[in-house]
N, C-alpha and C positions, 0 to 999 in steps of 0.2 A: 219384899214389901215396898211399895211406892208411896211416898207421902206427897200429898197435894197441898199447895198453899196459894194464896193470892193476896194482893194489896192494891186493888183498883182505886182509881182516882175519880172523884165526882166534882162537878161544878155546883155552885150555889146560885139560885135565881131568886130575885126579890119578887114581891107580889105582882109587879108589872112584867115579869119575865126577863129582867135584865140581869146579867151576871154581876155578882158581888164577890169580894174576896172572902175566903173561908175563915180568915183570922178574926172576922167580926164575931164568930160564934164558937170557934174551935181552937184549942190550944196547940202550941208547937209540940213536935214529937218528943221533946225532952220532958213534957208534962202531959203525956197522952192520957186520954180517958180510957180506962180498962173496962171492957164489957166482960165480966168474969166468966171464964169458961169458953168464950167465943172469939175474943179478939180485942182490938183497941181502935180508938178514933183519934185522929189528930190532923192538923193541916200540913200540907206539903207545898210551901210557897203559897200560891194563889188558890190552890185546890184543896179539897178535903180528901184525905186518904183513909181507907178502911183496911186495917190489918187483921186478916182472918186467920185464926189458929189453924196450923197444919193438921192434917189427918190422912189416913189411908183410905177413906171412904168419900166418894164424891157427894153422896147424899148428906153426910155429916158436914162436909165443907160448905155446901149450899145452905144448910140449916144455920150454921154459924154465921155465914154471910148475911142471911136474912135477919138474924138477931142483931148483928152489929149495925146493919143498915137501919133497922127500926130504931135502935138507940140513937143513931145520928140524926134521924128525922125528928125525934122528940125534942132535941135541943133547939131546933129552929123555931123562931116566932111564927105565929099563924100567918099564912099566906106565902111563906118562903118554901122553896122546894129544892130538891136535888136533881141533877141531870147527868146523863151518861154521854151527852154530846161531846165528841172528842176534841173539838176546837171551839173556844169561847172568845168573843171579842172583849177587849178591856178598854176602859176609859183612860187614855194616856195622861189626861190632865190630872186625874186622880192619882196616878202613879208618880207624879212629881211631888206629892206631899212628903216632906222631909220627916214627918212623924211616923211614917209607916214602919212596921217591923222590918228589920234588915233582910230577912229571908224572902220578903216579897219583892225586893229590889234586885234579885239575881235569879238566873236560871241555874240553881245550885245542884242539879242532878249529876250524880257521878257518871263517868264515861261508860258507855255501852260498847260492846264488841260487835263488829260486823262479821258474820260467819263466812262470808265470801271473800273478804279481803283480810280478815283478822286484824283490822285496824281498830284502835280505840277511838271512839267518836264522841265528841261533845258539841252540841249545836252552838254555833257562834252567834248567839242572840243577846241583845241588850234588853233587860227587862223593862227599863223605863221607856224604850223606844219601840219595842216590838208590840204590835197591837193585838196579839192573840196569846192565849194560854191553852195548853194541851193536856189531855187526860189519857192515861193508859189503863189497860185491863190486864196487868202483868200476871203471868201464870208461872208457878214454881213447881218443879218436880225434883224430889230429893230422895236419897237412899243412904243406907248405912254403908260406910266405906268397906267394911269387912265382909259383907254378905255376898255369897258367891253368885247369886242370881244375876247380878249386874256387874260382874267382874269386867266385862267388856267395856263398861262405862268408866270404871275406876282406873283402869290401867292405860287408857288411851285418850289423850286430849283430842286426837283426830276423830275418834268415835263420838265424843261429846259434841264436837262441832257438826259432825254428820247428823246427829240426832236433831239439832236445830234446823239444818237444811231440810230434813224430812218433815219436820213440823211445818215448815213453810209450805211445802208441797201439799200435805194432807190437811192442813188446818189454816195456814195463813192465806192461801189463795182462795179457798171457799169463803172465808170470812170477808175478804176484800170484795168478793162478788156480792155477798149478802148485804154488806153495808157500803154500797156503791153510791156515795154522795160527796158533795164538795168538802164538807167538814172532815170527812175521813181522809181525803187526799191532802187537804191542807195540813193536817196533823202529820201525815206520813212523809212530808218534805223534811221534817226535823226530828220527829219522834216516831218510833214504831216502824222504821224502815224494814224491808224484807231482811230476814236473818239477824235482826237485832236481839242480842241476849247478853247476859252476864253469867260468868261462873259464880257459884255461890257455895259457901261453907256454912252449915247450920249446926252450931254448937260443937265443932271439933270433929266428932266421929261421923257426921252426916254431911253430905255434899250433893250438888246437883246443878241445875241451870234454871235461870229465870228467863222465860221467853217473853219479849217485850213488844212484839209486833201487834198483838190484838188491842183493840180499844175497849173501854169499859162497856160498850154496847153489848158485849157477849152476855152481860148480866141482865139485859132487858127481858130475857126469857130463860128460866132456870133449865128448861129442857135443852136449850142451845148451849148453856154453860156446862151442863153435865156432858153433853156430846163432845164439847171441846176438850175437856179433861180426859174423857174416855178415849178420844183419838190419841192423845199423848200416851196414855197407858198402853193402848194397843201397840203403838210404835215401840215402846220400851220392851214389851213382852215378845215382840216379833221383829226385833231390830234387823236381823239379816234379811228377812223377807222384804221389809220395807226399804232397806238399802238397795236391794236388787230392783225393786220397782222404780226407785228414783233414778237409777242408773240407766234404765231403758228408755 
């Protein structure tokens, strides 16, 4: 059994279409808003983050995502909207306000791992000086550590990293072509580089990977989002075949 999860980030736009920080409307993750049965809502620095409950069914995942997104929208005043744009300009004069919450003044993301170099990477950006904020459409794939179907994953870090590289080929490259625009490439200078991932442990007996290359634009169309998670499932179910394809 494969469990899917996602925690995409969204920008908030005012009635004039200008980006504003999510803290104006959403709490920090230590006081997240729970959407019972579907997930949670909170801010992650400048951006809104939607934490969608994991499931083994793509349809259920997207239904939960829809409910959490709907709940997040109802919190906004009339005229404000959410956006999946992967790179948003920010007003640096606003960022100099000393009364801002501390998490807005840092790029506090934990390091990611590059599957090709195995180096831990944290962007060297200063939140008060850097004029952009970035949003990801992070995809989680998890499994029970003791279930035999994915023994190849549990017993070899090399196989886990290879899975990410195959995701890049089958999923990351097509998505880069679909969303071929300046904001996509602006984001991928710092976040969402090819092969960007994290090892994850989910509650002790579950583990997996978080694939961080896609932008939240994959959720612009639920068919596309379902396809993206379906590609990941196919790779996991056909790992040896997919590895041979990548090696040719």
